[in-house]
N, CA, C and O atoms as CSV, one atom per row, in Angstrom:
chain,resi,resn,atom,element,x,y,z
A,1,UNK,N,N,6.832,29.135,-9.284
A,1,UNK,CA,C,6.221,28.048,-10.094
A,1,UNK,C,C,5.430,27.617,-9.139
A,1,UNK,O,O,5.665,27.956,-7.979
A,2,UNK,N,N,4.239,26.710,-9.477
A,2,UNK,CA,C,2.719,26.424,-8.747
A,2,UNK,C,C,3.096,24.483,-8.394
A,2,UNK,O,O,3.456,23.700,-9.272
A,3,UNK,N,N,2.944,24.225,-7.355
A,3,UNK,CA,C,2.501,22.845,-6.847
A,3,UNK,C,C,1.125,22.979,-7.033
A,3,UNK,O,O,0.350,23.909,-6.810
A,4,UNK,N,N,0.904,21.231,-7.741
A,4,UNK,CA,C,-0.963,21.096,-8.237
A,4,UNK,C,C,-0.459,19.331,-7.589
A,4,UNK,O,O,0.583,18.822,-7.173
A,5,UNK,N,N,-1.215,19.089,-7.711
A,5,UNK,CA,C,-1.739,17.310,-7.827
A,5,UNK,C,C,-2.288,16.880,-9.150
A,5,UNK,O,O,-3.352,17.284,-9.618
A,6,UNK,N,N,-1.374,15.924,-9.783
A,6,UNK,CA,C,-1.610,15.466,-10.704
A,6,UNK,C,C,-1.837,14.247,-10.740
A,6,UNK,O,O,-1.413,13.704,-9.720
A,7,UNK,N,N,-2.656,13.058,-11.955
A,7,UNK,CA,C,-2.530,11.950,-12.561
A,7,UNK,C,C,-1.326,11.722,-13.508
A,7,UNK,O,O,-1.179,12.655,-14.297
A,8,UNK,N,N,-0.492,10.791,-13.619
A,8,UNK,CA,C,0.423,10.758,-14.112
A,8,UNK,C,C,0.563,9.036,-14.505
A,8,UNK,O,O,0.437,8.129,-13.682
A,9,UNK,N,N,0.846,8.873,-15.926
A,9,UNK,CA,C,0.792,7.525,-16.248
A,9,UNK,C,C,1.307,7.504,-17.649
A,9,UNK,O,O,1.031,8.028,-18.728
A,10,UNK,N,N,2.555,6.303,-16.943
A,10,UNK,CA,C,3.311,6.320,-18.962
A,10,UNK,C,C,3.051,5.068,-19.601
A,10,UNK,O,O,2.889,3.923,-19.179
A,11,UNK,N,N,3.056,5.552,-20.642
A,11,UNK,CA,C,2.331,5.291,-21.915
A,11,UNK,C,C,3.593,4.260,-22.845
A,11,UNK,O,O,3.593,3.032,-22.926
A,12,UNK,N,N,4.345,4.988,-23.311
A,12,UNK,CA,C,5.475,4.423,-23.945
A,12,UNK,C,C,5.029,3.016,-23.343
A,12,UNK,O,O,4.748,2.853,-22.155
A,13,UNK,N,N,4.994,1.822,-24.509
A,13,UNK,CA,C,5.266,0.478,-24.182
A,13,UNK,C,C,4.363,-0.069,-23.578
A,13,UNK,O,O,4.022,-1.129,-24.101
A,14,UNK,N,N,3.778,0.232,-22.610
A,14,UNK,CA,C,2.650,-0.241,-21.831
A,14,UNK,C,C,1.065,0.130,-22.205
A,14,UNK,O,O,0.136,-0.348,-21.554
A,15,UNK,N,N,0.894,0.907,-23.169
A,15,UNK,CA,C,-0.456,0.718,-23.785
A,15,UNK,C,C,-1.050,1.700,-22.428
A,15,UNK,O,O,-0.429,2.721,-22.134
A,16,UNK,N,N,-2.299,1.292,-21.643
A,16,UNK,CA,C,-2.749,1.995,-20.619
A,16,UNK,C,C,-2.656,0.765,-19.374
A,16,UNK,O,O,-3.735,0.775,-18.782
A,17,UNK,N,N,-1.940,-0.038,-18.928
A,17,UNK,CA,C,-1.566,-0.560,-18.142
A,17,UNK,C,C,-0.144,0.082,-17.466
A,17,UNK,O,O,0.154,-0.524,-16.437
A,18,UNK,N,N,0.768,1.140,-17.808
A,18,UNK,CA,C,1.920,1.486,-17.596
A,18,UNK,C,C,2.092,1.528,-15.903
A,18,UNK,O,O,1.073,1.488,-15.213
A,19,UNK,N,N,3.149,1.593,-15.407
A,19,UNK,CA,C,3.034,2.261,-13.913
A,19,UNK,C,C,2.522,4.028,-13.617
A,19,UNK,O,O,3.075,4.943,-14.227
A,20,UNK,N,N,1.829,4.181,-12.985
A,20,UNK,CA,C,0.845,5.461,-12.590
A,20,UNK,C,C,1.174,5.874,-11.326
A,20,UNK,O,O,1.119,5.184,-10.308
A,21,UNK,N,N,1.491,6.929,-11.410
A,21,UNK,CA,C,1.020,7.871,-9.801
A,21,UNK,C,C,0.015,8.899,-9.633
A,21,UNK,O,O,-0.834,9.285,-10.436
A,22,UNK,N,N,0.244,9.250,-8.532
A,22,UNK,CA,C,-0.982,10.508,-7.726
A,22,UNK,C,C,-0.034,11.391,-7.546
A,22,UNK,O,O,0.895,10.820,-6.975
A,23,UNK,N,N,0.161,12.275,-7.702
A,23,UNK,CA,C,1.534,12.767,-6.544
A,23,UNK,C,C,1.762,14.392,-7.128
A,23,UNK,O,O,1.331,14.829,-8.195
A,24,UNK,N,N,2.233,14.827,-6.528
A,24,UNK,CA,C,2.377,16.477,-6.746
A,24,UNK,C,C,3.033,17.244,-7.821
A,24,UNK,O,O,3.197,16.196,-8.444
A,25,UNK,N,N,3.481,18.001,-8.489
A,25,UNK,CA,C,4.125,18.230,-9.361
A,25,UNK,C,C,4.167,19.432,-9.200
A,25,UNK,O,O,3.360,19.991,-8.458
A,26,UNK,N,N,5.433,20.311,-10.081
A,26,UNK,CA,C,5.613,21.549,-10.078
A,26,UNK,C,C,5.453,21.921,-11.688
A,26,UNK,O,O,5.674,21.238,-12.688
A,27,UNK,N,N,4.896,23.511,-11.500
A,27,UNK,CA,C,4.766,23.744,-13.251
A,27,UNK,C,C,6.014,24.820,-12.902
A,27,UNK,O,O,6.551,25.285,-11.897
A,28,UNK,N,N,6.102,24.893,-13.946
A,28,UNK,CA,C,6.976,26.106,-14.607
A,28,UNK,C,C,6.437,27.474,-14.526
A,28,UNK,O,O,5.237,27.278,-14.329
A,29,UNK,N,N,6.591,28.504,-14.557
A,29,UNK,CA,C,6.253,29.520,-14.973
A,29,UNK,C,C,4.959,30.565,-15.441
A,29,UNK,O,O,4.203,31.460,-15.063
A,30,UNK,N,N,5.445,29.485,-16.838
A,30,UNK,CA,C,5.132,29.713,-18.257
A,30,UNK,C,C,4.076,28.669,-18.392
A,30,UNK,O,O,3.418,28.856,-19.415
A,31,UNK,N,N,3.661,27.539,-17.641
A,31,UNK,CA,C,2.270,26.202,-17.246
A,31,UNK,C,C,3.447,25.495,-18.846
A,31,UNK,O,O,2.607,24.929,-19.546
A,32,UNK,N,N,4.579,25.371,-19.429
A,32,UNK,CA,C,4.381,24.959,-20.459
A,32,UNK,C,C,5.183,23.547,-19.812
A,32,UNK,O,O,4.873,22.452,-20.280
A,33,UNK,N,N,5.955,23.614,-19.000
A,33,UNK,CA,C,6.805,22.586,-18.366
A,33,UNK,C,C,6.244,21.725,-17.193
A,33,UNK,O,O,6.127,22.331,-16.128
A,34,UNK,N,N,5.902,20.496,-17.208
A,34,UNK,CA,C,5.871,20.138,-15.600
A,34,UNK,C,C,6.801,19.143,-15.649
A,34,UNK,O,O,7.074,18.379,-16.575
A,35,UNK,N,N,7.433,19.267,-14.139
A,35,UNK,CA,C,8.270,18.335,-13.471
A,35,UNK,C,C,7.442,17.276,-12.112
A,35,UNK,O,O,6.634,17.651,-11.263
A,36,UNK,N,N,8.020,15.887,-12.342
A,36,UNK,CA,C,7.803,15.023,-11.450
A,36,UNK,C,C,8.802,14.091,-11.764
A,36,UNK,O,O,9.318,13.720,-12.818
A,37,UNK,N,N,9.000,13.693,-10.097
A,37,UNK,CA,C,10.371,12.896,-10.082
A,37,UNK,C,C,11.581,12.502,-10.593
A,37,UNK,O,O,12.191,11.464,-10.852
A,38,UNK,N,N,11.690,13.471,-10.636
A,38,UNK,CA,C,13.235,14.352,-10.607
A,38,UNK,C,C,13.195,14.237,-12.796
A,38,UNK,O,O,14.067,13.732,-13.504
A,39,UNK,N,N,12.152,14.765,-13.158
A,39,UNK,CA,C,11.454,14.116,-14.819
A,39,UNK,C,C,11.326,15.389,-15.196
A,39,UNK,O,O,11.591,15.828,-14.077
A,40,UNK,N,N,11.076,16.704,-16.056
A,40,UNK,CA,C,10.980,17.373,-17.378
A,40,UNK,C,C,9.264,16.436,-17.648
A,40,UNK,O,O,8.974,15.254,-17.461
A,41,UNK,N,N,8.603,17.371,-18.046
A,41,UNK,CA,C,7.839,17.029,-18.935
A,41,UNK,C,C,6.786,18.703,-20.322
A,41,UNK,O,O,6.535,19.861,-19.986
A,42,UNK,N,N,6.549,18.144,-21.460
A,42,UNK,CA,C,6.075,19.063,-22.312
A,42,UNK,C,C,4.824,18.508,-22.828
A,42,UNK,O,O,4.550,17.321,-22.652
A,43,UNK,N,N,4.103,19.255,-23.415
A,43,UNK,CA,C,2.961,18.630,-23.988
A,43,UNK,C,C,3.760,18.549,-25.260
A,43,UNK,O,O,4.801,18.950,-25.780
A,44,UNK,N,N,2.318,17.546,-25.545
A,44,UNK,CA,C,2.957,16.587,-27.179
A,44,UNK,C,C,1.260,15.880,-27.503
A,44,UNK,O,O,0.361,15.486,-26.761
A,45,UNK,N,N,1.425,15.980,-28.985
A,45,UNK,CA,C,-0.003,14.973,-29.658
A,45,UNK,C,C,0.869,13.849,-30.172
A,45,UNK,O,O,1.524,13.757,-31.210
A,46,UNK,N,N,0.709,13.078,-29.231
A,46,UNK,CA,C,1.715,11.923,-29.272
A,46,UNK,C,C,0.626,10.925,-29.203
A,46,UNK,O,O,-0.415,11.364,-28.714
A,47,UNK,N,N,0.617,9.640,-29.590
A,47,UNK,CA,C,-0.365,8.199,-30.230
A,47,UNK,C,C,-1.244,8.132,-28.839
A,47,UNK,O,O,-2.442,7.857,-28.780
A,48,UNK,N,N,-0.337,8.460,-27.680
A,48,UNK,CA,C,-1.407,7.760,-26.542
A,48,UNK,C,C,-0.701,8.806,-25.669
A,48,UNK,O,O,-1.483,9.232,-24.817
A,49,UNK,N,N,0.093,9.168,-25.622
A,49,UNK,CA,C,0.146,10.526,-24.952
A,49,UNK,C,C,-0.386,11.660,-24.563
A,49,UNK,O,O,-1.269,11.872,-25.394
A,50,UNK,N,N,-0.381,12.705,-23.632
A,50,UNK,CA,C,-0.243,13.964,-23.691
A,50,UNK,C,C,1.066,15.184,-23.732
A,50,UNK,O,O,1.260,16.250,-24.317
A,51,UNK,N,N,1.718,14.417,-22.852
A,51,UNK,CA,C,3.340,14.926,-22.122
A,51,UNK,C,C,4.059,13.641,-22.459
A,51,UNK,O,O,3.821,12.438,-22.355
A,52,UNK,N,N,5.581,14.823,-23.153
A,52,UNK,CA,C,6.775,13.887,-23.426
A,52,UNK,C,C,8.200,14.081,-22.324
A,52,UNK,O,O,8.716,15.109,-21.885
A,53,UNK,N,N,8.537,12.668,-22.123
A,53,UNK,CA,C,9.516,13.088,-21.335
A,53,UNK,C,C,10.596,13.732,-21.803
A,53,UNK,O,O,11.115,12.937,-22.586
A,54,UNK,N,N,11.421,15.012,-21.762
A,54,UNK,CA,C,12.486,15.796,-22.440
A,54,UNK,C,C,13.178,15.207,-22.648
A,54,UNK,O,O,13.385,14.925,-23.828
A,55,UNK,N,N,14.100,14.561,-21.430
A,55,UNK,CA,C,15.279,13.901,-22.466
A,55,UNK,C,C,15.274,12.171,-22.486
A,55,UNK,O,O,16.252,11.422,-22.479
A,56,UNK,N,N,13.705,11.795,-22.514
A,56,UNK,CA,C,13.621,9.818,-22.982
A,56,UNK,C,C,12.920,10.400,-23.918
A,56,UNK,O,O,12.948,9.697,-24.929
A,57,UNK,N,N,12.540,10.988,-24.007
A,57,UNK,CA,C,10.887,11.622,-25.236
A,57,UNK,C,C,9.923,10.039,-25.188
A,57,UNK,O,O,9.305,9.626,-26.170
A,58,UNK,N,N,9.972,9.301,-23.816
A,58,UNK,CA,C,8.974,8.586,-23.449
A,58,UNK,C,C,7.592,9.764,-23.541
A,58,UNK,O,O,7.603,10.983,-23.371
A,59,UNK,N,N,6.596,8.945,-23.838
A,59,UNK,CA,C,5.197,8.926,-23.327
A,59,UNK,C,C,4.551,8.901,-21.843
A,59,UNK,O,O,4.795,8.093,-20.947
A,60,UNK,N,N,3.810,9.818,-21.827
A,60,UNK,CA,C,2.436,10.177,-20.531
A,60,UNK,C,C,1.719,10.569,-20.690
A,60,UNK,O,O,1.773,11.481,-21.516
A,61,UNK,N,N,0.962,10.383,-20.324
A,61,UNK,CA,C,-0.453,10.788,-19.928
A,61,UNK,C,C,-0.485,10.990,-18.355
A,61,UNK,O,O,-0.417,10.281,-17.351
A,62,UNK,N,N,-0.702,13.081,-18.847
A,62,UNK,CA,C,-0.960,13.603,-17.530
A,62,UNK,C,C,-2.069,14.165,-16.945
A,62,UNK,O,O,-2.200,15.278,-17.455
A,63,UNK,N,N,-2.905,13.974,-16.164
A,63,UNK,CA,C,-3.863,15.130,-16.207
A,63,UNK,C,C,-4.668,15.453,-14.571
A,63,UNK,O,O,-4.559,14.489,-13.813
A,64,UNK,N,N,-5.031,16.030,-14.291
A,64,UNK,CA,C,-5.569,16.392,-12.981
A,64,UNK,C,C,-6.628,15.460,-12.642
A,64,UNK,O,O,-7.625,15.293,-13.345
A,65,UNK,N,N,-6.341,14.716,-11.299
A,65,UNK,CA,C,-6.946,14.093,-10.568
A,65,UNK,C,C,-9.160,14.300,-10.875
A,65,UNK,O,O,-9.854,15.317,-10.864
A,66,UNK,N,N,-9.468,13.104,-11.056
A,66,UNK,CA,C,-10.606,13.116,-11.175
A,66,UNK,C,C,-11.362,13.174,-9.800
A,66,UNK,O,O,-10.777,12.916,-8.747
A,67,UNK,N,N,-12.473,13.467,-9.845
A,67,UNK,CA,C,-13.089,13.752,-8.576
A,67,UNK,C,C,-14.047,12.186,-8.432
A,67,UNK,O,O,-14.752,11.962,-7.448
A,68,UNK,N,N,-13.902,11.216,-9.596
A,68,UNK,CA,C,-14.885,9.617,-9.475
A,68,UNK,C,C,-13.526,8.849,-8.852
A,68,UNK,O,O,-13.421,7.681,-8.478
A,69,UNK,N,N,-12.819,9.604,-8.867
A,69,UNK,CA,C,-10.991,8.302,-8.745
A,69,UNK,C,C,-10.904,7.550,-9.771
A,69,UNK,O,O,-10.111,6.612,-9.853
A,70,UNK,N,N,-11.970,7.994,-10.935
A,70,UNK,CA,C,-11.447,6.675,-12.261
A,70,UNK,C,C,-10.091,7.044,-12.974
A,70,UNK,O,O,-9.797,6.816,-14.148
A,71,UNK,N,N,-9.561,7.476,-12.304
A,71,UNK,CA,C,-8.102,8.250,-13.119
A,71,UNK,C,C,-7.588,7.723,-14.538
A,71,UNK,O,O,-7.401,8.209,-15.653
A,72,UNK,N,N,-7.391,5.858,-13.614
A,72,UNK,CA,C,-6.565,4.964,-14.765
A,72,UNK,C,C,-7.990,5.104,-16.554
A,72,UNK,O,O,-9.216,5.164,-16.640
A,73,UNK,N,N,-7.065,5.094,-17.379
A,73,UNK,CA,C,-8.361,4.655,-18.665
A,73,UNK,C,C,-8.928,3.018,-18.368
A,73,UNK,O,O,-8.423,2.035,-17.826
A,74,UNK,N,N,-10.049,3.258,-18.929
A,74,UNK,CA,C,-10.989,2.237,-18.494
A,74,UNK,C,C,-10.494,0.489,-18.765
A,74,UNK,O,O,-10.638,-0.418,-17.946
A,75,UNK,N,N,-9.782,0.354,-20.402
A,75,UNK,CA,C,-9.454,-0.168,-20.738
A,75,UNK,C,C,-7.822,-1.035,-19.632
A,75,UNK,O,O,-7.483,-2.209,-19.487
A,76,UNK,N,N,-7.025,0.781,-18.901
A,76,UNK,CA,C,-6.079,-0.473,-18.146
A,76,UNK,C,C,-6.355,-1.058,-17.042
A,76,UNK,O,O,-7.506,-1.290,-16.675
A,77,UNK,N,N,-4.940,-1.463,-16.170
A,77,UNK,CA,C,-5.165,-2.800,-15.462
A,77,UNK,C,C,-4.011,-2.057,-14.425
A,77,UNK,O,O,-3.108,-1.337,-14.851
A,78,UNK,N,N,-4.254,-2.419,-12.822
A,78,UNK,CA,C,-2.803,-2.858,-11.957
A,78,UNK,C,C,-3.600,-1.495,-11.004
A,78,UNK,O,O,-4.700,-0.966,-11.165
A,79,UNK,N,N,-2.543,-1.245,-10.021
A,79,UNK,CA,C,-2.718,-0.008,-8.522
A,79,UNK,C,C,-1.765,0.683,-9.432
A,79,UNK,O,O,-0.839,0.275,-10.133
A,80,UNK,N,N,-2.434,2.209,-9.135
A,80,UNK,CA,C,-1.137,3.278,-9.151
A,80,UNK,C,C,-1.111,3.328,-7.972
A,80,UNK,O,O,-1.824,2.795,-7.122
A,81,UNK,N,N,0.363,4.481,-7.860
A,81,UNK,CA,C,1.200,4.540,-6.603
A,81,UNK,C,C,0.765,6.428,-6.080
A,81,UNK,O,O,0.894,7.390,-6.838
A,82,UNK,N,N,0.353,6.479,-4.895
A,82,UNK,CA,C,0.256,7.437,-4.349
A,82,UNK,C,C,0.899,8.152,-3.714
A,82,UNK,O,O,1.011,7.699,-2.575
A,83,UNK,N,N,1.692,9.591,-3.922
A,83,UNK,CA,C,2.453,10.030,-3.110
A,83,UNK,C,C,2.101,10.466,-1.499
A,83,UNK,O,O,1.476,11.457,-1.122
A,84,UNK,N,N,2.540,9.694,-0.915
A,84,UNK,CA,C,1.937,9.521,0.526
A,84,UNK,C,C,1.175,11.365,1.345
A,84,UNK,O,O,0.229,11.623,2.089
A,85,UNK,N,N,2.517,12.412,0.478
A,85,UNK,CA,C,2.460,13.537,0.748
A,85,UNK,C,C,1.316,14.187,-0.147
A,85,UNK,O,O,0.980,15.360,0.019
A,86,UNK,N,N,0.775,13.416,-1.041
A,86,UNK,CA,C,-0.928,13.548,-2.058
A,86,UNK,C,C,-1.999,13.528,-1.152
A,86,UNK,O,O,-2.967,14.288,-1.117
A,87,UNK,N,N,-1.667,12.365,-0.256
A,87,UNK,CA,C,-2.975,11.911,-0.215
A,87,UNK,C,C,-4.139,13.019,0.783
A,87,UNK,O,O,-5.342,12.838,0.595
A,88,UNK,N,N,-3.601,14.358,2.024
A,88,UNK,CA,C,-5.083,14.938,1.795
A,88,UNK,C,C,-5.471,15.673,0.914
A,88,UNK,O,O,-6.599,16.152,0.802
A,89,UNK,N,N,-4.240,15.865,-0.017
A,89,UNK,CA,C,-5.482,16.685,-1.400
A,89,UNK,C,C,-6.165,15.571,-2.605
A,89,UNK,O,O,-7.197,15.828,-3.225
A,90,UNK,N,N,-5.551,14.610,-2.738
A,90,UNK,CA,C,-6.600,13.497,-3.157
A,90,UNK,C,C,-8.162,13.628,-2.401
A,90,UNK,O,O,-9.220,13.988,-2.917
A,91,UNK,N,N,-7.961,13.315,-1.373
A,91,UNK,CA,C,-8.628,12.924,-0.313
A,91,UNK,C,C,-10.254,13.859,-0.754
A,91,UNK,O,O,-11.462,13.720,-0.945
A,92,UNK,N,N,-9.251,14.729,-0.718
A,92,UNK,CA,C,-10.273,16.757,-0.273
A,92,UNK,C,C,-10.991,16.317,-1.974
A,92,UNK,O,O,-12.213,16.435,-2.062
A,93,UNK,N,N,-10.181,15.812,-3.301
A,93,UNK,CA,C,-10.837,16.172,-4.477
A,93,UNK,C,C,-11.827,15.273,-4.636
A,93,UNK,O,O,-12.929,15.550,-5.111
A,94,UNK,N,N,-11.367,13.824,-4.125
A,94,UNK,CA,C,-12.174,13.142,-3.998
A,94,UNK,C,C,-13.625,12.634,-3.399
A,94,UNK,O,O,-14.503,11.956,-3.933
A,95,UNK,N,N,-13.536,13.240,-2.042
A,95,UNK,CA,C,-14.555,13.396,-1.227
A,95,UNK,C,C,-14.588,11.629,-0.487
A,95,UNK,O,O,-15.545,11.188,0.150
A,96,UNK,N,N,-13.464,10.957,-0.746
A,96,UNK,CA,C,-13.199,9.992,0.104
A,96,UNK,C,C,-12.654,10.169,1.607
A,96,UNK,O,O,-12.241,11.298,1.871
A,97,UNK,N,N,-12.609,9.404,2.415
A,97,UNK,CA,C,-12.008,9.359,3.690
A,97,UNK,C,C,-11.128,9.037,4.020
A,97,UNK,O,O,-10.524,9.371,5.039
A,98,UNK,N,N,-10.687,7.871,2.751
A,98,UNK,CA,C,-9.350,6.938,2.924
A,98,UNK,C,C,-9.233,6.609,1.311
A,98,UNK,O,O,-9.996,6.630,0.345
A,99,UNK,N,N,-7.476,6.210,1.634
A,99,UNK,CA,C,-7.077,5.553,0.194
A,99,UNK,C,C,-7.438,4.391,0.140
A,99,UNK,O,O,-7.259,3.645,1.103
A,100,UNK,N,N,-8.137,3.895,-1.210
A,100,UNK,CA,C,-8.531,2.132,-1.074
A,100,UNK,C,C,-7.411,1.599,-1.489
A,100,UNK,O,O,-6.975,1.987,-2.573
A,101,UNK,N,N,-6.662,0.567,-0.718
A,101,UNK,CA,C,-5.484,-0.219,-0.779
A,101,UNK,C,C,-5.616,-1.110,-2.028
A,101,UNK,O,O,-4.582,-1.668,-2.399
A,102,UNK,N,N,-6.754,-1.322,-2.733
A,102,UNK,CA,C,-7.262,-1.752,-3.958
A,102,UNK,C,C,-6.853,-1.476,-5.261
A,102,UNK,O,O,-6.860,-2.122,-6.310
A,103,UNK,N,N,-6.309,0.227,-4.768
A,103,UNK,CA,C,-5.914,0.504,-6.497
A,103,UNK,C,C,-4.882,1.375,-6.591
A,103,UNK,O,O,-4.426,1.909,-7.602
A,104,UNK,N,N,-4.418,1.516,-5.028
A,104,UNK,CA,C,-3.568,1.915,-4.362
A,104,UNK,C,C,-2.267,1.969,-3.535
A,104,UNK,O,O,-2.528,2.265,-2.369
A,105,UNK,N,N,-1.014,1.788,-3.746
A,105,UNK,CA,C,-0.151,1.564,-3.004
A,105,UNK,C,C,0.501,3.287,-3.059
A,105,UNK,O,O,0.757,4.148,-3.902
A,106,UNK,N,N,0.572,3.031,-1.121
A,106,UNK,CA,C,1.313,4.633,-0.860
A,106,UNK,C,C,2.826,4.600,-1.339
A,106,UNK,O,O,3.397,3.536,-1.581
A,107,UNK,N,N,3.321,5.611,-1.436
A,107,UNK,CA,C,4.636,6.151,-1.674
A,107,UNK,C,C,5.333,6.922,-1.658
A,107,UNK,O,O,4.846,7.847,-2.308
A,108,UNK,N,N,6.765,7.317,-1.103
A,108,UNK,CA,C,7.147,8.198,-0.881
A,108,UNK,C,C,8.467,8.610,-1.974
A,108,UNK,O,O,9.610,8.154,-1.992
A,109,UNK,N,N,7.791,9.705,-2.905
A,109,UNK,CA,C,8.812,9.923,-3.917
A,109,UNK,C,C,9.328,11.077,-3.301
A,109,UNK,O,O,8.592,11.719,-2.551
A,110,UNK,N,N,10.707,11.503,-3.547
A,110,UNK,CA,C,11.112,13.102,-3.133
A,110,UNK,C,C,10.859,14.278,-4.554
A,110,UNK,O,O,10.892,14.245,-5.784
A,111,UNK,N,N,10.663,15.027,-3.715
A,111,UNK,CA,C,9.995,16.312,-4.295
A,111,UNK,C,C,11.525,16.760,-5.231
A,111,UNK,O,O,12.383,17.385,-4.608
A,112,UNK,N,N,11.764,16.428,-6.610
A,112,UNK,CA,C,13.321,16.975,-7.035
A,112,UNK,C,C,13.053,17.733,-8.202
A,112,UNK,O,O,12.147,17.236,-8.872
A,113,UNK,N,N,13.376,18.421,-8.509
A,113,UNK,CA,C,12.463,19.334,-9.925
A,113,UNK,C,C,13.859,19.533,-10.208
A,113,UNK,O,O,14.628,20.051,-9.398
A,114,UNK,N,N,14.389,18.889,-12.014
A,114,UNK,CA,C,15.462,19.027,-12.353
A,114,UNK,C,C,14.942,20.415,-13.310
A,114,UNK,O,O,14.756,20.375,-14.526
A,115,UNK,N,N,14.821,21.253,-12.701
A,115,UNK,CA,C,14.918,23.033,-13.589
A,115,UNK,C,C,16.369,22.984,-14.452
A,115,UNK,O,O,16.388,22.908,-15.681
A,116,UNK,N,N,17.558,23.037,-13.628
A,116,UNK,CA,C,18.177,23.500,-13.624
A,116,UNK,C,C,18.890,22.427,-14.826
A,116,UNK,O,O,19.714,22.911,-15.601
A,117,UNK,N,N,18.666,21.534,-14.888
A,117,UNK,CA,C,19.705,20.611,-15.487
A,117,UNK,C,C,18.872,20.721,-16.816
A,117,UNK,O,O,19.551,21.018,-17.799
A,118,UNK,N,N,17.137,20.483,-17.089
A,118,UNK,CA,C,16.254,20.981,-18.124
A,118,UNK,C,C,17.113,22.465,-19.199
A,118,UNK,O,O,17.673,22.545,-20.292
A,119,UNK,N,N,16.792,23.314,-18.183
A,119,UNK,CA,C,17.397,24.373,-18.622
A,119,UNK,C,C,18.633,24.603,-19.776
A,119,UNK,O,O,18.516,25.114,-20.889
A,120,UNK,N,N,20.223,23.884,-18.935
A,120,UNK,CA,C,21.376,22.575,-19.566
A,120,UNK,C,C,21.049,22.725,-20.562
A,120,UNK,O,O,21.339,23.637,-21.337
A,121,UNK,N,N,20.170,21.556,-20.747
A,121,UNK,CA,C,19.701,20.505,-21.599
A,121,UNK,C,C,19.651,21.623,-23.075
A,121,UNK,O,O,20.247,21.803,-24.137
A,122,UNK,N,N,18.527,22.165,-22.286
A,122,UNK,CA,C,17.589,23.041,-24.022
A,122,UNK,C,C,18.252,23.948,-24.306
A,122,UNK,O,O,18.328,24.264,-25.493
A,123,UNK,N,N,18.911,24.626,-23.383
A,123,UNK,CA,C,20.022,25.874,-23.933
A,123,UNK,C,C,21.535,25.223,-24.748
A,123,UNK,O,O,22.485,25.782,-25.296
A,124,UNK,N,N,21.217,23.935,-24.522
A,124,UNK,CA,C,22.491,23.188,-25.618
A,124,UNK,C,C,22.411,22.863,-27.101
A,124,UNK,O,O,23.293,22.688,-27.940
A,125,UNK,N,N,20.704,22.828,-27.186
A,125,UNK,CA,C,20.007,22.586,-28.268
A,125,UNK,C,C,19.581,23.370,-28.894
A,125,UNK,O,O,19.536,23.243,-30.117
A,126,UNK,N,N,19.194,24.285,-28.356
A,126,UNK,CA,C,19.084,25.591,-29.436
A,126,UNK,C,C,19.947,26.181,-29.793
A,126,UNK,O,O,19.774,27.114,-30.577
């Protein structure tokens, strides 16, 4: 499994104003499944998202962090959360020295990856 930093935004029910995070995620060996915050995501071609939560079917926008720091959609509003352990990587990617407190809340997110639970769920479905 591969760990990377990503921008994650809930789209279902929120359009471009959903809760958003910059955080560490874990990718499956195949790269088909992405894990974050005790959730598992798969790629989709939804109305507003490019991933869906395997368990709830909610749509999310998940992408790499942009170098210019403009991760939220241009018409979206609100602060995003940034995972404390992802700050160093985020600052390196964006070339910034500090996290902008007007744009981000610093949060602790437990790195919990439901690999076994999702595997069991998918094996029951098939």
